[in-house]
C-alpha positions in Angstrom: -6.2 21.4 98.6 -3.7 21.9 101.5 -1.6 19.3 100.8 -1.9 19.6 96.5 -0.8 23.5 97.3 2.6 21.6 99.2 3.1 19.6 95.8 1.4 16.2 96.5 -2.2 14.6 97.3 -2.7 11.1 97.8 -6.2 9.5 96.2 -7.2 9.3 100.0 -8.1 12.7 99.8 -9.1 13.4 96.2 -13.4 13.7 97.4 -12.4 16.8 99.6 -10.0 18.4 97.8 -12.5 18.0 94.6 -15.6 19.7 96.5 -12.7 22.3 97.5 -11.8 23.0 93.9 -15.6 23.7 92.8 -16.1 26.0 95.8 -13.0 27.7 94.8 -14.1 28.4 91.2 -17.2 29.2 92.0 -15.9 31.6 94.4 -13.5 33.0 91.6 -16.4 33.0 89.3 -18.0 35.7 91.5 -14.6 37.8 91.1 -14.0 39.8 87.8 -11.0 40.2 86.2 -10.2 43.3 87.8 -9.5 41.5 91.2 -6.8 40.4 90.3 -3.9 39.6 92.6 -0.5 39.9 90.9 2.2 40.0 94.0 0.3 39.2 97.3 3.2 41.7 99.4 2.3 44.7 97.2 -0.9 44.6 95.8 -0.6 47.5 94.3 1.3 46.2 91.7 0.0 44.9 88.2 0.3 42.3 85.5 2.7 43.2 83.0 -0.5 43.7 80.7 -1.7 45.9 83.1 -5.6 45.7 83.1 -5.5 45.2 79.7 -7.0 41.5 79.5 -9.0 39.7 76.3 -12.5 39.7 75.9 -13.2 36.5 76.7 -12.1 36.5 80.1 -15.1 37.3 82.3 -14.0 36.5 85.7 -11.0 35.1 87.9 -11.8 31.7 87.3 -10.8 31.9 83.6 -8.1 34.5 84.3 -4.7 31.9 84.2 -4.3 29.5 81.7 -1.3 26.8 81.4 1.1 26.9 78.7 -1.0 24.9 76.5 -4.0 27.1 76.6 -6.1 25.3 78.8 -8.1 27.2 81.8 -6.0 26.3 85.1 -9.0 26.1 87.2 -10.7 23.2 84.7 -7.2 21.3 84.5 -7.2 20.8 88.2 -10.1 19.9 88.7 -9.7 17.9 85.4 -6.6 16.6 87.4 -8.2 15.7 90.4 -11.3 13.6 88.5 -8.3 11.6 87.1 -6.5 10.9 90.4 -10.3 9.8 91.7 -10.8 7.6 88.9 -7.2 5.8 88.7 -6.2 6.3 92.1 -2.4 6.5 93.3 -0.9 10.2 94.2 -1.1 13.6 92.4 2.2 15.4 92.7 2.5 19.5 91.7 6.0 19.7 89.5 7.8 22.6 89.0 7.9 23.7 85.7 11.5 24.3 85.9 12.5 21.2 87.1 11.1 19.5 84.4 13.5 18.5 82.1 13.5 19.6 78.6 11.7 17.5 75.9 12.8 17.9 72.6 11.4 16.5 69.6 13.8 14.9 66.4 12.7 14.5 63.0 14.2 11.1 61.8 
């Protein structure tokens, strides 16, 4: 997962990354949503919404979601599984570097 955190994971490392992602998910499942760390440099800071989270969030494994509403941890595992199946490289691209997509009706 260290390589993925740095931005790129080749398929030769995917088996270890899947095991590590599953271990991370299991660990996050054991932590309540009150254990969120919003700022590693100031552990007293809370998210903008404070301590309120929806009743469907039971653990830290379900705390973060993608912009499309999918569970972030599950999304990472799914992408690792795809890398395992199809090969290649899994790259993390910063959202601010993704060009804006505009759908035009014709």
